[in-house]
C-alpha positions in Angstrom: 41.0 1.7 -95.9 44.0 4.0 -95.1 45.3 4.5 -91.7 47.2 7.6 -91.0 49.3 8.2 -87.8 49.8 11.8 -86.6 52.8 11.8 -84.5 53.2 14.8 -82.3 56.7 16.3 -82.6 58.7 15.1 -79.7 60.4 17.9 -78.0 62.8 18.0 -75.0 61.1 16.4 -72.0 62.6 19.0 -69.7 61.2 21.7 -71.8 57.8 20.0 -71.6 57.9 19.8 -67.9 59.1 23.4 -67.5 56.2 24.8 -69.6 53.8 22.7 -67.6 55.1 23.7 -64.2 55.1 27.5 -65.0 51.8 27.6 -67.0 49.1 29.7 -65.5 46.5 27.9 -67.7 46.4 24.9 -65.5 43.5 24.7 -63.1 46.1 24.4 -60.1 49.2 26.4 -60.5 52.3 24.3 -59.4 55.2 26.6 -60.1 58.8 26.1 -59.0 58.1 26.6 -55.5 55.4 24.1 -55.7 57.8 21.5 -56.8 59.3 21.9 -53.3 56.1 22.5 -51.4 54.1 19.5 -52.5 56.5 16.7 -51.5 57.5 18.4 -48.1 53.9 18.9 -47.1 53.2 15.3 -48.2 56.1 14.0 -46.0 55.0 16.2 -43.1 51.4 15.0 -43.2 52.2 11.4 -43.7 54.6 11.4 -40.7 52.1 13.2 -38.7 49.3 10.8 -39.3 51.6 7.9 -38.7 53.0 9.4 -35.5 49.6 10.3 -34.2 48.4 6.8 -34.8 51.4 4.6 -34.0 54.4 6.4 -32.6 56.2 4.7 -29.7 56.7 6.6 -26.3 59.2 9.4 -26.4 61.6 10.2 -23.7 60.8 13.9 -23.6 62.5 15.0 -20.5 65.7 12.9 -21.1 65.3 11.1 -17.7 64.4 7.8 -19.2 60.6 8.0 -18.4 58.9 8.0 -21.8 55.6 9.8 -22.6 53.1 8.1 -24.9 51.1 10.2 -27.2 49.8 8.0 -29.9 46.4 6.2 -30.2 47.7 2.8 -30.2 49.5 3.3 -26.9 46.1 4.2 -25.0 45.4 7.8 -25.9 42.1 8.6 -27.3 41.4 11.2 -30.2 41.5 14.2 -27.7 44.6 13.4 -25.7 46.7 11.9 -28.7 49.6 14.1 -30.0 53.0 13.8 -31.5 55.3 14.2 -28.6 58.1 16.7 -29.0 61.8 15.9 -29.2 63.7 14.9 -26.1 65.6 17.4 -23.9 68.5 14.8 -24.1 69.2 16.2 -27.6 68.6 19.9 -26.7 68.1 22.2 -29.5 70.0 20.4 -32.0 68.9 19.2 -35.5 68.1 15.4 -35.2 67.7 13.9 -38.6 67.1 10.1 -39.1 70.7 9.6 -40.2 72.2 10.9 -37.0 70.7 8.4 -34.9 72.4 5.0 -34.4 69.0 3.2 -35.1 65.5 4.0 -36.2 64.4 2.9 -32.6 66.7 5.5 -31.1 65.5 8.1 -33.5 61.7 7.2 -32.6 62.6 7.2 -28.8 64.1 10.6 -28.8 61.1 12.1 -30.6 62.6 12.5 -34.3 59.1 12.4 -36.0 58.2 15.7 -34.3 61.3 17.4 -35.9 60.6 15.9 -39.3 57.1 17.2 -39.1 57.9 20.6 -38.0 60.9 21.1 -40.4 59.2 19.9 -43.4 56.0 21.8 -42.5 58.0 25.0 -42.3 59.8 24.4 -45.7 56.4 23.7 -47.0 54.9 26.9 -45.8 57.8 28.9 -47.0 57.3 27.3 -50.3 53.7 28.2 -50.2 54.4 31.7 -49.8 57.0 31.6 -52.7 54.4 30.1 -54.7 52.0 32.9 -54.1 54.8 35.3 -55.0 55.7 33.4 -58.2 51.9 33.2 -59.3 51.4 36.9 -58.9 54.7 37.7 -60.7 53.5 35.4 -63.5 50.1 37.1 -63.8 51.7 40.5 -63.8 50.6 41.6 -60.4 52.8 43.1 -57.6 54.4 39.9 -56.3 55.5 41.4 -52.9 51.9 42.0 -51.7 50.8 38.3 -51.5 53.8 37.6 -49.4 53.3 40.8 -47.2 49.8 39.8 -46.2 50.7 36.1 -45.5 
């Protein structure tokens, strides 16, 4: 019995990734904007679900009277919410690394900003993905964004 091995020619992995990302033959078009969109929307969704279920109370007014919004702190499915950022930080960007501890970041409503900013980046990337797909298909790419 003879065994033959057919080896596929190994190319550059970056080239294979690039061809897969920009291929319009896939069932789901990813595109370069999709490379940005998918992780940011996953982060926003994951943080929202965790905050909705188990976020600690947030000092929304900056007067040391925290407001609870999660299910584990006594809210039901109708009254539960992700509580917005504290007035103590004002309109400032409040990433995790700016807080002295994770407890402080949670107390000042950091998950709200994480969810909002990642969701906005994801939405902008979705519109960019619409533009990119219509461009690759030879359509007028500005129409997809104009009606978004």
